[in-house]
Residue frames as a rotation matrix with the C-alpha (Angstrom) as fourth column:
MET 1
0.892 -0.444 -0.087 -29.05
0.420 0.741 0.524 16.14
-0.168 -0.504 0.847 26.30
ASP 2
0.660 -0.709 -0.248 -25.57
-0.677 -0.705 0.212 17.63
-0.325 0.028 -0.945 26.89
ALA 3
0.281 -0.661 -0.696 -22.36
-0.719 0.335 -0.609 16.22
0.635 0.672 -0.381 25.39
TRP 4
-0.662 -0.623 0.416 -21.30
-0.737 0.442 -0.511 14.46
0.135 -0.645 -0.752 28.59
SER 5
0.031 0.778 0.627 -24.65
-0.623 0.506 -0.597 12.64
-0.782 -0.372 0.500 28.87
ILE 6
0.803 0.230 -0.549 -24.35
-0.593 0.400 -0.699 11.43
0.059 0.887 0.458 25.31
TYR 7
-0.115 -0.937 -0.330 -20.73
-0.728 0.306 -0.613 10.33
0.675 0.170 -0.718 25.86
ALA 8
-0.664 -0.151 0.733 -21.65
-0.712 0.426 -0.558 8.57
-0.228 -0.892 -0.390 29.11
SER 9
0.388 0.902 0.190 -24.55
-0.739 0.428 -0.521 6.77
-0.551 0.062 0.832 27.42
ILE 10
0.544 -0.252 -0.800 -22.20
-0.602 0.548 -0.581 4.77
0.584 0.798 0.147 25.27
PRO 11
0.872 -0.132 0.472 -21.07
-0.352 0.501 0.790 1.69
-0.341 -0.855 0.391 27.22
PHE 12
0.570 -0.714 -0.407 -17.60
-0.498 0.094 -0.862 1.65
0.654 0.694 -0.302 25.67
GLU 13
-0.327 -0.796 0.509 -15.69
-0.905 0.109 -0.412 0.79
0.273 -0.595 -0.756 28.81
GLU 14
0.107 0.476 0.873 -18.10
-0.685 0.671 -0.282 -1.98
-0.720 -0.568 0.398 29.82
ASN 15
0.963 0.234 -0.133 -17.95
-0.248 0.579 -0.776 -3.52
-0.105 0.781 0.616 26.33
PHE 16
0.253 -0.944 -0.210 -14.18
-0.721 -0.039 -0.692 -3.28
0.645 0.327 -0.690 26.33
LEU 17
-0.416 -0.396 0.819 -13.98
-0.882 0.394 -0.258 -5.30
-0.220 -0.830 -0.513 29.55
MET 18
0.310 0.690 0.654 -16.54
-0.452 0.712 -0.537 -7.82
-0.836 -0.129 0.533 28.28
TYR 19
0.936 0.225 0.271 -15.54
0.123 0.510 -0.851 -8.30
-0.330 0.830 0.450 24.66
GLY 20
-0.032 -0.983 0.182 -12.00
0.811 0.081 0.579 -6.95
-0.584 0.167 0.795 24.26
PHE 21
-0.347 -0.205 -0.915 -10.81
-0.024 -0.974 0.227 -3.88
-0.938 0.101 0.333 22.40
CYS 22
-0.973 -0.115 -0.202 -11.20
-0.196 -0.062 0.979 -4.84
-0.125 0.991 0.038 18.74
GLU 23
-0.548 0.836 0.021 -14.69
0.784 0.505 0.360 -6.31
0.291 0.214 -0.933 19.14
THR 24
0.043 0.480 -0.876 -15.73
0.703 -0.638 -0.315 -3.23
-0.710 -0.602 -0.365 21.12
LEU 25
-0.627 -0.367 -0.687 -14.35
-0.201 -0.776 0.598 -1.04
-0.752 0.513 0.413 18.28
HIS 26
-0.943 0.317 0.096 -16.32
0.220 0.382 0.897 -3.01
0.248 0.868 -0.430 15.70
ILE 27
-0.170 0.923 -0.344 -19.51
0.985 0.162 -0.052 -2.78
0.007 -0.348 -0.937 17.78
SER 28
-0.095 0.108 -0.990 -19.03
0.414 -0.900 -0.138 0.93
-0.905 -0.423 0.041 18.36
LEU 29
-0.898 -0.258 -0.358 -18.49
-0.218 -0.447 0.868 1.56
-0.383 0.857 0.345 14.67
LEU 30
-0.771 0.636 0.031 -21.69
0.436 0.491 0.754 -0.40
0.464 0.595 -0.656 13.83
GLN 31
0.018 0.881 -0.473 -23.89
0.971 0.097 0.217 1.03
0.237 -0.464 -0.854 16.60
ASP 32
0.195 0.022 -0.981 -22.61
0.733 -0.668 0.130 4.42
-0.652 -0.744 -0.146 17.77
VAL 33
-0.795 -0.528 -0.299 -21.37
0.174 -0.671 0.721 6.20
-0.582 0.521 0.625 14.67
GLN 34
0.220 0.930 -0.294 -24.14
-0.025 -0.296 -0.955 8.16
-0.975 0.218 -0.042 12.94
ARG 35
0.089 -0.064 0.994 -24.64
0.958 0.279 -0.068 7.82
-0.273 0.958 0.086 9.16
GLY 36
-0.927 -0.353 -0.124 -23.88
0.289 -0.887 0.361 10.83
-0.237 0.299 0.924 7.06
MET 37
-0.262 0.880 -0.397 -26.82
-0.208 -0.453 -0.867 13.11
-0.942 -0.145 0.302 6.40
GLY 38
-0.358 0.214 0.909 -28.98
0.819 0.539 0.195 12.49
-0.448 0.814 -0.368 3.42
TYR 39
0.427 0.645 0.634 -30.21
0.895 -0.402 -0.193 14.74
0.130 0.650 -0.749 0.69
ASN 40
-0.346 -0.718 0.604 -27.48
0.606 -0.663 -0.440 17.34
0.716 0.214 0.664 1.30
ASP 41
0.672 0.621 0.403 -29.21
0.025 -0.563 0.826 18.51
0.740 -0.545 -0.394 4.50
LEU 42
-0.373 -0.910 -0.180 -26.44
0.358 0.038 -0.933 19.86
0.856 -0.413 0.312 6.71
SER 43
-0.182 0.349 0.919 -28.88
-0.679 -0.721 0.139 21.13
0.712 -0.599 0.368 9.33
ALA 44
0.718 0.491 -0.494 -29.45
-0.061 0.751 0.658 17.76
0.694 -0.442 0.568 10.98
PRO 45
0.538 -0.537 0.649 -27.68
-0.838 -0.262 0.478 17.40
-0.087 -0.802 -0.592 14.36
VAL 46
0.644 -0.450 -0.619 -24.62
0.009 0.814 -0.581 15.14
0.765 0.368 0.528 14.24
ASN 47
0.874 -0.456 0.166 -22.33
-0.200 -0.027 0.979 13.94
-0.442 -0.889 -0.115 16.99
HIS 48
0.708 -0.663 -0.245 -19.03
-0.362 -0.042 -0.931 14.59
0.607 0.748 -0.269 15.25
ASP 49
0.059 -0.708 0.704 -17.08
-0.998 -0.055 0.028 13.84
0.019 -0.704 -0.710 18.46
ILE 50
0.378 0.115 0.918 -18.11
-0.339 0.941 0.022 10.16
-0.861 -0.319 0.395 18.55
ARG 51
0.997 -0.027 0.068 -17.40
0.073 0.329 -0.942 9.81
0.003 0.944 0.330 14.84
GLU 52
0.483 -0.872 0.083 -13.97
-0.668 -0.428 -0.608 11.34
0.566 0.239 -0.789 15.27
LYS 53
-0.014 -0.526 0.850 -13.03
-0.933 0.313 0.178 9.14
-0.360 -0.790 -0.496 18.25
VAL 54
0.539 0.267 0.799 -14.21
-0.117 0.963 -0.243 5.87
-0.834 0.037 0.550 16.69
ILE 55
0.978 -0.201 0.063 -12.76
0.082 0.083 -0.993 6.54
0.195 0.976 0.098 13.20
THR 56
0.336 -0.907 0.253 -9.43
-0.842 -0.410 -0.351 7.69
0.422 -0.095 -0.902 14.73
ALA 57
0.069 -0.291 0.954 -9.27
-0.738 0.629 0.245 4.55
-0.672 -0.721 -0.171 16.88
CYS 58
0.826 0.273 0.493 -10.06
0.106 0.784 -0.612 2.37
-0.554 0.558 0.618 13.85
LEU 59
0.815 -0.574 -0.079 -7.19
-0.279 -0.269 -0.922 4.00
0.508 0.773 -0.380 11.95
LYS 60
0.128 -0.820 0.558 -4.73
-0.977 -0.202 -0.074 3.66
0.173 -0.536 -0.826 14.83
PHE 61
-0.267 -0.161 0.950 -5.56
-0.596 0.802 -0.031 0.06
-0.757 -0.574 -0.311 15.53
PHE 62
0.535 0.537 -0.652 -6.38
-0.838 0.238 -0.491 -1.09
-0.108 0.809 0.577 12.02
ASN 63
-0.050 -0.637 -0.770 -3.46
-0.647 0.608 -0.460 -3.55
0.761 0.475 -0.443 11.86
VAL 64
-0.854 -0.223 0.471 -4.17
-0.519 0.432 -0.737 -4.90
-0.039 -0.874 -0.485 15.33
CYS 65
-0.137 0.918 0.372 -7.91
-0.512 0.256 -0.820 -5.66
-0.848 -0.303 0.435 14.77
ASP 66
-0.829 -0.126 0.545 -9.06
0.295 0.730 0.617 -8.36
-0.476 0.672 -0.568 12.39
TRP 67
-0.363 0.698 -0.617 -11.32
-0.703 -0.640 -0.310 -6.66
-0.611 0.321 0.724 9.83
LYS 68
-0.704 0.054 -0.708 -11.49
-0.567 0.557 0.606 -9.80
0.427 0.829 -0.362 7.71
SER 69
-0.925 0.311 -0.219 -13.56
0.377 0.825 -0.421 -11.60
0.050 -0.472 -0.880 10.36
LEU 70
-0.556 0.783 -0.277 -16.51
-0.476 -0.574 -0.667 -9.23
-0.681 -0.239 0.692 10.08
ASN 71
-0.210 0.554 0.806 -19.47
0.623 0.711 -0.326 -10.86
-0.753 0.434 -0.494 8.37
PHE 72
-0.599 -0.083 0.796 -20.51
0.788 -0.240 0.568 -9.67
0.144 0.967 0.209 4.91
SER 73
0.402 0.838 0.368 -23.47
0.729 -0.536 0.425 -7.58
0.554 0.097 -0.827 6.01
ASN 74
0.643 -0.260 -0.720 -21.38
0.515 -0.550 0.658 -5.78
-0.567 -0.794 -0.219 8.65
LYS 75
-0.483 -0.867 0.119 -18.66
0.624 -0.246 0.742 -5.04
-0.614 0.433 0.660 6.07
GLN 76
-0.382 0.396 0.835 -21.23
0.802 -0.307 0.512 -3.71
0.459 0.866 -0.200 3.63
TYR 77
0.707 0.658 -0.258 -22.84
0.687 -0.555 0.469 -1.60
0.166 -0.509 -0.845 6.37
ILE 78
0.278 -0.706 -0.651 -19.47
0.503 -0.470 0.725 -0.09
-0.818 -0.530 0.225 7.40
LEU 79
-0.695 -0.549 0.464 -18.54
0.670 -0.261 0.695 0.69
-0.261 0.794 0.549 3.79
SER 80
0.015 0.797 0.604 -21.96
0.776 -0.390 0.496 2.29
0.631 0.461 -0.624 3.23
LEU 81
0.722 0.195 -0.664 -21.66
0.655 -0.501 0.566 4.20
-0.222 -0.843 -0.489 6.51
LEU 82
-0.183 -0.901 -0.393 -18.22
0.525 -0.427 0.736 5.54
-0.831 -0.072 0.552 5.51
ASP 83
-0.599 0.039 0.800 -19.48
0.771 -0.242 0.589 6.50
0.217 0.969 0.114 2.04
SER 84
0.453 0.859 0.236 -22.29
0.719 -0.510 0.472 8.52
0.526 -0.044 -0.849 3.60
ILE 85
0.621 -0.319 -0.715 -19.92
0.506 -0.534 0.678 10.21
-0.598 -0.783 -0.170 6.06
ILE 86
-0.534 -0.823 0.193 -17.44
0.657 -0.260 0.708 11.00
-0.533 0.504 0.679 3.27
HIS 87
-0.209 0.549 0.809 -20.28
0.810 -0.366 0.458 12.60
0.548 0.751 -0.368 1.24
GLU 88
0.786 0.556 -0.269 -21.31
0.597 -0.572 0.562 14.70
0.158 -0.602 -0.782 4.22
TYR 89
0.378 -0.682 -0.626 -17.83
0.451 -0.454 0.768 15.91
-0.808 -0.573 0.136 5.04
LYS 90
-0.546 -0.448 0.708 -17.13
0.837 -0.264 0.479 16.79
-0.027 0.854 0.519 1.42
LEU 91
0.225 0.723 0.654 -20.12
0.631 -0.619 0.467 19.12
0.742 0.308 -0.595 1.61
ARG 92
0.874 0.105 -0.474 -19.23
0.467 -0.448 0.762 20.43
-0.132 -0.888 -0.440 5.10
SER 93
-0.007 -0.979 -0.203 -15.59
0.760 -0.137 0.635 21.08
-0.649 -0.149 0.746 4.16
LYS 94
-0.161 0.024 0.987 -16.69
0.866 -0.476 0.153 23.42
0.473 0.879 0.056 1.36
SER 95
0.766 0.566 0.305 -17.82
0.339 -0.759 0.556 25.89
0.546 -0.323 -0.773 4.02
GLU 96
0.484 -0.667 -0.567 -14.43
0.718 -0.067 0.692 26.04
-0.500 -0.742 0.446 5.74
THR 97
1.000 0.030 0.003 -12.61
0.028 -0.883 -0.469 29.29
-0.012 0.469 -0.883 5.13
ASP 98
0.381 -0.924 0.028 -9.00
-0.809 -0.348 -0.474 28.70
0.448 0.159 -0.880 6.12
ASP 99
-0.230 -0.582 -0.780 -6.46
-0.123 0.812 -0.570 26.27
0.966 -0.035 -0.258 7.55
ILE 100
-0.875 -0.067 0.480 -7.50
-0.474 -0.086 -0.876 27.08
0.100 -0.994 0.043 11.15
ASP 101
-0.042 0.961 0.275 -11.06
-0.771 0.144 -0.620 26.03
-0.635 -0.238 0.735 10.36
SER 102
-0.324 -0.207 -0.923 -10.29
-0.851 0.490 0.189 22.61
0.413 0.847 -0.335 8.82
TYR 103
-0.451 0.152 0.879 -12.06
-0.639 0.633 -0.437 20.17
-0.623 -0.759 -0.188 11.13
PHE 104
0.599 0.781 0.174 -14.39
-0.396 0.478 -0.784 18.85
-0.696 0.401 0.596 8.44
THR 105
0.548 -0.504 -0.667 -11.56
-0.727 0.108 -0.679 18.49
0.414 0.857 -0.307 5.93
GLU 106
-0.569 -0.757 0.322 -9.56
-0.813 0.460 -0.357 16.51
0.122 -0.464 -0.877 8.51
MET 107
-0.146 0.582 0.800 -12.55
-0.447 0.683 -0.578 14.28
-0.882 -0.442 0.161 9.21
LEU 108
0.784 0.386 -0.487 -13.07
-0.585 0.195 -0.787 13.79
-0.209 0.901 0.379 5.44
LEU 109
0.053 -0.877 -0.477 -9.46
-0.845 0.215 -0.489 12.67
0.532 0.429 -0.730 5.10
LYS 110
-0.639 -0.245 0.729 -9.76
-0.694 0.592 -0.410 10.27
-0.331 -0.768 -0.549 8.05
ALA 111
0.283 0.856 0.434 -12.97
-0.400 0.516 -0.757 8.73
-0.872 0.041 0.488 6.70
GLN 112
0.745 -0.053 -0.665 -11.49
-0.655 0.135 -0.744 8.39
0.130 0.989 0.066 3.21
THR 113
-0.315 -0.947 -0.058 -8.33
-0.883 0.315 -0.348 6.82
0.348 -0.058 -0.936 4.58
PHE 114
-0.497 0.191 0.846 -10.28
-0.533 0.702 -0.472 4.28
-0.684 -0.686 -0.247 6.61
ARG 115
0.613 0.788 -0.061 -12.55
-0.461 0.294 -0.837 3.52
-0.642 0.541 0.544 3.68
ASN 116
0.459 -0.537 -0.708 -9.55
-0.799 0.098 -0.593 2.94
0.387 0.838 -0.384 1.44
MET 117
-0.599 -0.716 0.359 -7.95
-0.800 0.517 -0.305 0.65
0.033 -0.470 -0.882 4.02
LEU 118
-0.189 0.628 0.755 -11.12
-0.396 0.655 -0.644 -1.48
-0.898 -0.421 0.125 4.15
GLU 119
0.358 0.428 -0.829 -11.52
-0.914 -0.019 -0.405 -1.87
-0.190 0.903 0.385 0.41
PRO 120
-0.534 -0.587 -0.609 -9.25
-0.704 0.708 -0.065 -4.97
0.469 0.394 -0.790 0.18
TYR 121
-0.941 0.164 0.296 -11.59
-0.111 0.677 -0.727 -6.62
-0.320 -0.717 -0.619 2.72
GLU 122
-0.076 0.942 -0.327 -14.72
-0.931 -0.185 -0.316 -6.32
-0.358 0.281 0.891 0.56
SER 123
0.062 0.194 0.979 -16.23
0.057 0.979 -0.198 -9.57
-0.996 0.068 0.050 -0.54
PRO 124
-0.893 -0.450 -0.024 -15.43
-0.001 -0.052 0.999 -10.44
-0.451 0.891 0.046 -4.13
LYS 125
-0.030 0.874 -0.486 -18.13
-0.812 -0.305 -0.498 -9.66
-0.583 0.379 0.719 -6.71
THR 126
-0.566 -0.085 0.820 -19.52
0.255 0.928 0.272 -12.60
-0.784 0.363 -0.504 -8.65
ASP 127
-0.692 0.356 -0.627 -20.95
-0.720 -0.396 0.570 -12.64
-0.045 0.846 0.531 -12.17
LEU 128
-0.668 0.557 0.495 -24.31
0.286 0.805 -0.520 -14.39
-0.687 -0.205 -0.697 -11.87
């Protein structure tokens, strides 16, 4: 499947019209962004373009969208997703050789920034 087919397969525009921008962004983050690879296996195919677009949109519209309204399991999933992506991009950025080849470092910084912005919205821990 080529890149355009993958991009066209995500019903972002239809969801935007049906649910509004912020809800569509939440849905896209939950459904369309791939988890980071596991077990340090960088050979698995990853759609970095979708990750980049969704995470960049989340950063740009963070103050507009209500992240507090996400339910607990969605928040935990997003935090776990970002943690896995951060781990992957830390590994991938080690292979970059210079400033020109810094895509993975830039994605690492975006994912870390978004993760840090979401931290205040974690549910409080209880001592049971």
